[in-house]
Structures are given as structure tokens and as C-alpha cells.
C-alpha positions as CSV (number, residue, x, y, z in Angstrom):
1,M,21.5,34.7,-9.0
2,A,18.5,33.2,-7.2
3,R,19.2,31.9,-3.7
4,R,18.6,28.2,-3.3
5,R,15.7,27.6,-1.0
6,Q,16.7,25.6,2.2
7,A,15.2,22.1,2.4
8,V,12.5,21.6,4.9
9,T,13.4,18.9,7.4
10,I,11.5,17.1,10.1
11,K,13.0,19.5,12.7
12,H,11.3,22.4,10.9
13,V,7.9,20.4,11.1
14,A,8.3,19.6,14.7
15,A,9.1,23.2,15.6
16,D,6.1,24.6,13.6
17,A,3.7,22.0,15.3
18,G,5.2,22.4,18.7
19,V,5.9,18.7,19.2
20,S,8.8,16.4,19.5
21,L,10.8,14.9,16.6
22,Q,9.6,11.5,17.7
23,T,5.9,12.5,17.3
24,V,6.4,13.8,13.8
25,S,8.1,10.6,13.0
26,R,5.2,8.5,14.3
27,V,2.7,10.5,12.2
28,I,4.9,10.2,9.1
29,N,5.2,6.4,9.6
30,N,1.4,6.3,10.4
31,E,1.9,4.5,13.7
32,A,-1.2,3.7,15.8
33,N,-0.1,5.4,19.1
34,V,-0.9,9.1,18.0
35,S,-4.2,10.7,18.7
36,P,-6.3,11.9,15.7
37,E,-5.9,15.6,16.9
38,M,-2.1,15.2,17.0
39,K,-2.1,13.8,13.4
40,L,-4.1,16.7,12.2
41,R,-1.7,19.1,13.8
42,V,1.4,17.6,12.5
43,Q,-0.1,17.1,8.9
44,A,-1.1,20.8,8.9
45,S,2.6,21.8,9.5
46,I,3.7,19.3,6.8
47,D,1.3,20.7,4.3
48,K,2.1,24.3,5.3
49,L,5.9,23.9,5.0
50,G,5.8,21.5,2.0
51,Y,7.7,18.8,3.8
52,V,8.4,15.6,1.8
53,P,9.4,12.5,4.0
54,S,12.6,11.0,2.9
55,I,12.3,7.1,2.3
56,A,15.9,6.7,3.3
57,A,15.2,8.4,6.5
58,Q,12.0,6.3,7.1
59,R,14.0,3.1,6.3
60,M,16.7,3.9,8.9
61,S,14.1,4.7,11.5
62,G,12.8,1.2,11.7
63,S,12.3,-2.3,10.0
64,R,10.3,-1.1,7.0
65,S,11.7,-0.2,3.7
66,Y,8.5,1.6,2.5
67,L,8.9,-0.1,-0.9
68,I,6.6,-2.7,-2.4
69,L,7.8,-4.9,-5.4
70,A,5.4,-5.9,-8.0
71,I,6.7,-8.6,-10.4
72,N,5.2,-9.4,-13.8
73,D,6.1,-12.1,-16.4
74,R,9.0,-10.7,-18.6
75,D,8.3,-12.4,-21.8
76,R,4.7,-11.8,-22.1
77,T,4.8,-8.3,-20.8
78,I,7.6,-7.3,-23.4
79,A,5.7,-9.1,-26.2
80,D,2.7,-7.1,-25.4
81,W,4.6,-3.9,-25.3
82,R,6.4,-4.5,-28.5
83,A,3.3,-5.6,-30.4
84,R,1.4,-2.5,-29.1
85,L,-1.8,-4.6,-28.7
86,G,-3.5,-2.2,-26.4
87,A,-3.1,-4.4,-23.3
88,D,-3.2,-2.3,-20.2
89,W,-2.5,-4.7,-17.5
90,V,0.7,-3.0,-16.3
91,D,-1.0,0.5,-16.5
92,Q,-3.8,-0.7,-14.3
93,M,-1.4,-2.3,-11.9
94,L,0.5,0.8,-11.5
95,L,-2.5,2.9,-11.2
96,G,-4.0,0.9,-8.3
97,G,-0.8,0.0,-6.6
98,M,0.9,3.5,-6.8
99,L,-2.2,5.4,-5.6
100,K,-2.6,3.1,-2.7
101,C,1.0,3.1,-1.8
102,A,1.0,7.0,-1.8
103,E,-1.8,7.0,0.7
104,H,0.6,5.2,3.1
105,G,3.8,6.8,2.2
106,Y,5.1,3.8,0.2
107,R,6.5,3.5,-3.3
108,L,5.7,0.8,-5.8
109,V,8.7,-0.7,-7.8
110,F,7.9,-2.8,-10.9
111,E,10.1,-5.6,-12.0
112,L,10.0,-8.1,-14.9
113,V,11.1,-11.8,-14.2
114,D,11.1,-14.7,-16.6
115,T,8.9,-17.3,-14.9
116,H,10.5,-20.0,-17.0
117,S,14.1,-19.2,-16.4
118,D,16.5,-21.6,-14.7
119,H,17.8,-18.6,-12.7
120,V,14.6,-17.3,-11.5
121,E,15.6,-17.5,-7.8
122,R,18.8,-15.7,-8.6
123,A,16.8,-12.8,-10.2
124,L,14.4,-12.7,-7.3
125,L,17.1,-12.8,-4.7
126,G,18.9,-9.9,-6.6
127,A,15.8,-7.8,-6.6
128,I,15.1,-8.5,-2.9
129,A,18.7,-7.7,-2.0
130,A,18.8,-4.5,-3.8
131,L,15.4,-3.1,-2.7
132,Q,14.6,-4.9,0.6
133,P,10.9,-4.5,-0.1
134,D,8.3,-4.7,2.7
135,G,6.2,-6.9,0.5
136,I,5.9,-8.5,-3.1
137,I,3.0,-8.7,-5.4
138,L,3.0,-11.8,-7.8
139,T,0.8,-11.8,-11.0
140,P,0.0,-14.9,-13.0
141,P,1.8,-17.1,-14.0
142,H,4.2,-16.3,-11.2
143,S,1.5,-16.6,-8.6
144,D,1.1,-20.3,-9.6
145,N,4.8,-21.1,-10.1
146,P,5.8,-23.6,-7.4
147,Q,9.4,-22.6,-7.5
148,I,8.8,-19.0,-7.1
149,V,6.2,-19.4,-4.3
150,R,8.3,-21.9,-2.4
151,F,11.4,-19.5,-2.6
152,L,9.4,-16.5,-1.4
153,G,7.9,-18.5,1.4
154,G,11.5,-18.8,2.8
155,Q,12.3,-15.1,2.6
156,N,10.2,-13.9,5.5
157,I,8.5,-11.3,3.3
158,P,4.8,-11.1,3.0
159,F,3.6,-11.5,-0.5
160,V,0.3,-11.6,-2.4
161,R,-0.5,-14.0,-5.1
162,I,-2.9,-12.4,-7.6
163,G,-4.9,-15.1,-9.4
164,S,-4.4,-17.8,-6.9
165,K,-6.7,-19.7,-4.6
166,Q,-4.2,-22.2,-3.4
167,N,-3.6,-22.6,0.3
168,G,-0.3,-22.4,1.7
169,V,2.2,-19.6,1.8
170,G,1.5,-16.2,0.6
171,I,-1.9,-14.2,0.5
172,S,-4.3,-15.4,-2.1
173,L,-6.2,-12.7,-4.1
174,S,-8.7,-13.6,-6.8
175,M,-10.7,-11.6,-9.3
176,D,-13.5,-14.1,-9.3
177,D,-12.9,-15.5,-12.7
178,E,-15.2,-18.5,-12.2
179,G,-18.1,-16.3,-11.1
180,A,-17.4,-13.8,-14.1
181,A,-17.6,-16.7,-16.6
182,R,-20.7,-18.0,-15.0
183,A,-22.3,-14.4,-15.2
184,A,-21.3,-14.1,-18.8
185,C,-22.9,-17.4,-19.7
186,R,-26.0,-16.6,-17.8
187,H,-26.3,-13.3,-19.6
188,L,-26.3,-15.2,-22.9
189,F,-28.8,-17.7,-21.6
190,D,-31.2,-14.8,-20.7
191,L,-31.2,-13.7,-24.2
192,G,-32.1,-17.2,-25.5
193,H,-28.8,-18.7,-26.4
194,R,-28.1,-22.4,-25.7
195,R,-25.2,-23.4,-27.8
196,I,-22.5,-21.2,-26.1
197,G,-18.9,-22.0,-27.2
198,F,-16.0,-21.2,-24.9
199,I,-12.4,-20.5,-25.9
200,A,-10.0,-21.1,-22.9
201,G,-6.9,-19.5,-22.1
202,S,-3.5,-21.1,-21.5
203,S,-3.5,-24.0,-19.0
204,E,-0.3,-22.5,-17.5
205,Y,-2.7,-20.1,-15.7
206,E,-4.7,-21.4,-12.9
207,L,-7.5,-18.8,-13.6
208,S,-8.1,-20.4,-17.1
209,Q,-9.5,-23.5,-15.5
210,W,-11.6,-21.3,-13.3
211,R,-13.2,-19.6,-16.1
212,I,-13.9,-23.1,-17.8
213,D,-15.4,-24.3,-14.5
214,G,-17.7,-21.2,-14.4
215,W,-18.9,-21.7,-18.0
216,K,-19.5,-25.4,-17.4
217,A,-21.4,-24.6,-14.2
218,A,-23.8,-22.2,-15.9
219,M,-24.4,-24.7,-18.8
220,S,-25.1,-27.4,-16.2
221,E,-27.5,-25.2,-14.5
222,F,-29.6,-24.8,-17.7
223,G,-29.3,-28.5,-18.5
224,V,-27.2,-27.9,-21.6
225,S,-24.4,-30.1,-22.8
226,C,-20.9,-28.7,-23.2
227,E,-19.9,-31.4,-25.8
228,G,-18.2,-29.9,-28.9
229,L,-18.3,-26.3,-27.5
230,L,-14.9,-26.0,-25.6
231,E,-11.7,-25.2,-27.5
232,Q,-8.2,-24.6,-26.1
233,G,-6.2,-21.4,-26.7
234,D,-3.2,-19.8,-25.1
235,F,-4.4,-16.1,-24.8
236,S,-2.6,-15.3,-28.2
237,Y,-4.4,-13.9,-31.2
238,D,-3.4,-16.9,-33.4
239,S,-4.6,-19.5,-30.8
240,G,-8.0,-17.7,-30.7
241,E,-8.2,-17.8,-34.6
242,M,-7.6,-21.4,-34.7
243,A,-10.1,-22.1,-31.9
244,A,-12.7,-19.9,-33.4
245,R,-12.4,-21.7,-36.8
246,R,-12.9,-25.0,-35.1
247,L,-16.0,-23.8,-33.3
248,L,-17.6,-22.0,-36.4
249,Q,-16.9,-24.7,-38.8
250,R,-18.9,-27.3,-37.1
251,A,-22.2,-28.5,-38.5
252,E,-24.0,-27.3,-35.3
253,R,-21.9,-24.0,-34.7
254,P,-22.5,-22.1,-31.5
255,S,-24.8,-19.1,-31.5
256,A,-22.5,-17.3,-29.1
257,I,-18.9,-17.5,-27.9
258,I,-17.1,-16.5,-24.8
259,A,-13.3,-15.9,-25.2
260,S,-11.1,-16.0,-22.4
261,N,-9.3,-12.8,-23.2
262,D,-9.5,-9.8,-25.6
263,Q,-7.0,-11.0,-28.2
264,M,-8.8,-14.3,-28.7
265,A,-12.1,-12.4,-28.9
266,L,-10.7,-10.2,-31.6
267,A,-9.5,-13.1,-33.5
268,T,-13.0,-14.8,-33.3
269,L,-14.6,-11.4,-34.5
270,E,-12.3,-11.6,-37.6
271,V,-13.0,-15.3,-38.3
272,A,-16.8,-14.7,-38.0
273,R,-16.3,-11.8,-40.7
274,E,-14.4,-14.2,-43.0
275,Q,-17.2,-16.7,-42.8
276,G,-19.9,-14.1,-43.6
277,L,-21.3,-14.1,-40.0
278,K,-22.4,-10.7,-38.6
279,V,-21.8,-9.9,-35.0
280,P,-24.2,-10.0,-33.0
281,K,-26.9,-10.8,-35.6
282,D,-25.4,-14.3,-36.4
283,L,-23.0,-14.7,-33.6
284,S,-22.9,-13.1,-30.1
285,L,-19.4,-12.6,-28.6
286,I,-18.3,-12.0,-25.0
287,S,-14.6,-11.2,-24.1
288,F,-12.5,-11.3,-20.9
289,D,-10.2,-8.3,-19.9
290,N,-11.9,-5.2,-21.3
291,T,-8.8,-3.6,-22.5
292,P,-9.1,-0.2,-24.4
293,I,-9.1,-1.8,-27.8
294,V,-12.5,-3.6,-27.3
295,R,-14.3,-0.2,-27.2
296,F,-13.1,0.5,-30.7
297,T,-13.8,-2.8,-32.6
298,Q,-17.0,-3.0,-35.0
299,P,-19.1,-3.7,-33.0
300,P,-17.7,-2.7,-29.7
301,L,-17.3,-5.8,-27.6
302,T,-19.2,-6.8,-24.3
303,A,-16.6,-8.0,-22.0
304,I,-15.8,-9.1,-18.4
305,D,-13.8,-6.2,-16.8
306,Q,-10.9,-7.4,-14.9
307,P,-10.6,-5.0,-11.9
308,I,-6.8,-5.0,-12.0
309,A,-6.4,-1.5,-10.5
310,E,-8.7,-2.5,-7.5
311,T,-6.9,-5.8,-7.1
312,A,-3.4,-4.1,-7.0
313,S,-4.7,-1.6,-4.5
314,L,-6.0,-4.4,-2.3
315,A,-2.8,-6.3,-2.6
316,V,-0.8,-3.3,-1.3
317,E,-3.3,-2.8,1.7
318,L,-2.8,-6.7,2.5
319,I,0.9,-6.3,2.4
320,I,1.0,-3.2,4.6
321,A,-1.4,-4.9,7.1
322,A,0.8,-8.0,7.1
323,K,3.9,-5.9,7.6
324,K,2.1,-4.3,10.8
325,G,1.5,-7.8,12.1
326,E,-2.2,-7.7,11.2
327,S,-3.7,-11.0,9.8
328,A,-6.0,-11.0,6.9
329,S,-9.7,-11.5,7.8
330,S,-10.0,-14.2,5.2
331,P,-7.2,-16.5,3.7
332,L,-8.6,-15.6,0.1
333,S,-9.9,-12.2,-0.9
334,T,-12.0,-11.8,-3.9
335,I,-12.9,-8.8,-6.1
336,R,-15.8,-9.0,-8.2
337,A,-15.4,-8.6,-12.1
338,P,-18.5,-6.9,-13.7
339,L,-19.9,-7.5,-17.1
340,V,-19.7,-4.4,-19.3
341,E,-22.5,-4.5,-22.0
342,R,-21.7,-3.1,-25.4
343,C,-22.9,-4.1,-28.9
344,S,-21.6,-7.5,-29.6
345,V,-24.5,-9.5,-27.9
346,C,-28.2,-9.9,-28.9
347,A,-30.9,-12.6,-28.9
348,P,-30.2,-15.4,-31.4
349,A,-32.2,-15.3,-34.7
350,D,-33.5,-18.7,-33.4
351,R,-34.6,-18.2,-29.7
352,F,-33.5,-21.7,-29.0
353,G,-29.9,-20.8,-29.8
354,G,-29.6,-23.1,-33.0
């Protein structure tokens, strides 16, 4: 019978590197008062021996838990999973957050909380008590929920509010939704479009208004009226379908539409087909999100790519810095959202966008 291998401990690392236990602990915890040469020396022993730091031991050694809690909306997340719609928000959150956590010896824990529950504070308190996280990442609509924000503000835990620009408690982190909508509109203007419709997302999300603002700002820059070109959706396929029908049944229909997420863009694509309109010959279409499904539609959709992984990664960095007592250089951090060009946009048949 094979003999069980003895677990490598911090004592083995200290003996191999010829340093004290305290020095190894400081290197593992990424503390500042260790020289670069000493870090390399200890890390070489860690790599050679295959030592894996214990989170439990790290938690006992100081005030940090080495856990970061990311909270997403329960109902919407479960609905997307069950519908298997190809939305990859959670995947991208885990990708960016977990990789950045690993760089700093942290772990990312993901929780679903119902933002509309009467017991939302109890749910949050239970998660905090069980995990004792060093910080919390809030995603929309939690990041705009006054009750959640107010509650976390009293917990003495750093937290990042993704998709929020509001002043006050927490660290605000934006994906430049307004700038992205403006860039999408300008791209269509450059091709000759003038009647550019916009399908907005749920008003529960602050970012929905930012996207409307960006679209309106671009239309204003080119001296074009927005009247009759804005329709309200709620990020669902059905709402996008109804909004698209209202836009495309108008006597002066738009030559291009920007949809505030992929599901509403897919609905618009289907409505256009039903009405005998070809995309992009008769109707150009731009989406927000850039989830995997838009690459496989016919035609593949031009889309604003939400940098979710990069945003989650930065959120982790901001929390770790706050835990160390380092203040953010700016009260609001912004990550740019690029436009990914595919085949759903072209110049209008009438260069004046009619």
C-alpha cells in the first residue's frame, strides 16, 4: 500500500528558505515590509515544495478572511440559467474575479440574493456572518438598491458597486454605458444613418438611463430629433419584440436600431424578418452585451462588448486595496466598452437614413 505523502507546512518552507516563520507568513500574505529578494527566495521554496497556503491559517493570522463575496440578482440569474439563453454574465464575473483573487491568495465566493425580497438584509447578514468576507461586489440591480447599499454601508466592509455612479458609500465602478451608446450611435451616423431607434432596458437599472443619455447626446450632436425613436423594454426578449414592432410599424421607420441588450436585439432581428426586412440591407442593428449567441445569428450582430471580466477583476483589486487601507485614486472608476463590428450594420439604401 502506498505511503501517504506528508503535508508540506509553513515550517518546511521556512526551513528550506532559511528564514523565520514570520517572514514566510509575510510573503504569503503579500505584506509590504518584505524585500523583493526575500519574496523571490521564499516563493522559490514554496514552488519547489508545492506548498499550498491554508486560508484557515491565513484568517487566524490577522484581520483578513481572504474571501471576497460577489452577489448577483437571484431571480434574473436563475431565469437565464433555466432558459439557457447563452447569457454569460456569471461566467465572465467568475473569470475576471477568480483569476485576480488567485493572484493575491484570495478566493471568490458567489451568492444569489433576491433584490426584491422583504428579507434581503437577513440574507446578506447570513452570508456575511458565515463567510466574514474582506469585501463584497454588488452587481445591478443590487448596486442601485438603496436598502442594500445602506445596509452594507453600516457593516464596515469595503464593497464595490458595479454599474453605479452614485456618490456616497461603496466604491462606484462603471462600464461606460453612456459612452458606449454614444459610440454606437456615432458609428451609425458615420455610415449615413439619421433615423436611429433605441430600445431601452429596465428602468430598475441605472445604466439603462445612461445608455439612453448616450444615444440622445449623439443624436443631438448631429442635430437629429429623437422624437418617435425611443421605446421602452425591460431586457427580456418579449419586451424587445413589442418595442421593435412599435418602431418598425411607424410610417417613418428607423433605418437602424440600437437595442440595450442581446435578448432585445434578437427579438428585433426576428421582427424585422417577419416584416420582410433584411438585416443589414433594410435595417442596421447594434446590440449591447456581446454574449456568445450574437456571433451565431444570421447575420452575426455588431455589439457593444461589456467588459465584465475586466470589471470584476478591477473590483477585486479595489476591495483588496481598500482592505489594506489604500484609498481609490478616483471616487468612480470606468472601464471602456468597445464596439465589436460584425455583419448587422451597413450604410442605408438612402444615404440620408430614410
